[in-house]
C-alpha positions, 0 to 999 in steps of 0.5 A, spaced: 763 228 272 769 224 270 773 226 264 777 220 260 783 222 256 787 218 251 794 218 249 799 214 246 797 214 238 801 215 233 804 213 226 807 206 226 809 201 220 805 194 219 807 189 224 809 194 229 807 196 236 803 201 240 801 202 247 795 207 248 793 209 255 787 212 258 787 216 264 781 218 268 780 223 273 776 219 278 773 212 279 770 208 273 767 201 273 767 197 266 772 200 261 773 199 254 776 201 247 773 203 241 775 205 234 772 209 228 774 210 221 771 216 217 765 214 214 764 208 218 760 207 225 764 206 231 766 199 233 768 196 239 775 193 240 776 191 247 773 191 254 775 190 261 771 189 268 772 194 274 777 189 277 780 187 271 779 180 272 774 179 265 777 182 258 773 182 252 776 183 245 773 183 238 775 178 233 779 182 229 784 184 234 784 178 239 791 175 240 794 181 238 791 186 242 791 186 250 787 190 255 789 192 262 788 197 267 791 200 274 785 202 278 791 205 283 792 210 277 785 210 274 788 208 268 787 203 262 791 201 257 791 197 250 797 194 248 797 193 240 802 188 237 802 186 230 799 192 227 795 192 220 794 197 216 786 196 217 787 198 224 788 205 222 783 209 226 781 214 231 781 210 238 776 212 243 776 210 251 770 209 254 768 208 261 762 206 265 759 210 271 756 204 275 758 197 276 751 195 273 750 199 267 751 197 260 752 204 258 758 207 257 757 214 260 764 217 259 768 218 253 775 221 251 776 225 245 780 220 241 787 219 239 789 217 232 793 211 230 796 210 223 799 204 221 803 204 214 804 198 209 
């Protein structure tokens, strides 16, 4: 069972930047960041293929957030720039168990990101 742990959340002013990290205890394949606001469904933020060659973003963060990974360190990152108050949420790291599955089997506990106006 692979464990994934997020870090790097915090409080930042609007227009600022934060970098989230997600460390995995073992090998993972496709990975992604999701976020959730209390009372709302968890939403997809960004995803990255196993090789890092393909990345995907929600329209709400495209052009502001950058997802990347370092497989040698079993770590994924989310660089968040030009943050807005509406980016405030708990951010979750997720990872796939195999190359071909569409399901994210491993989930972290989440890290809080708060953007003040």
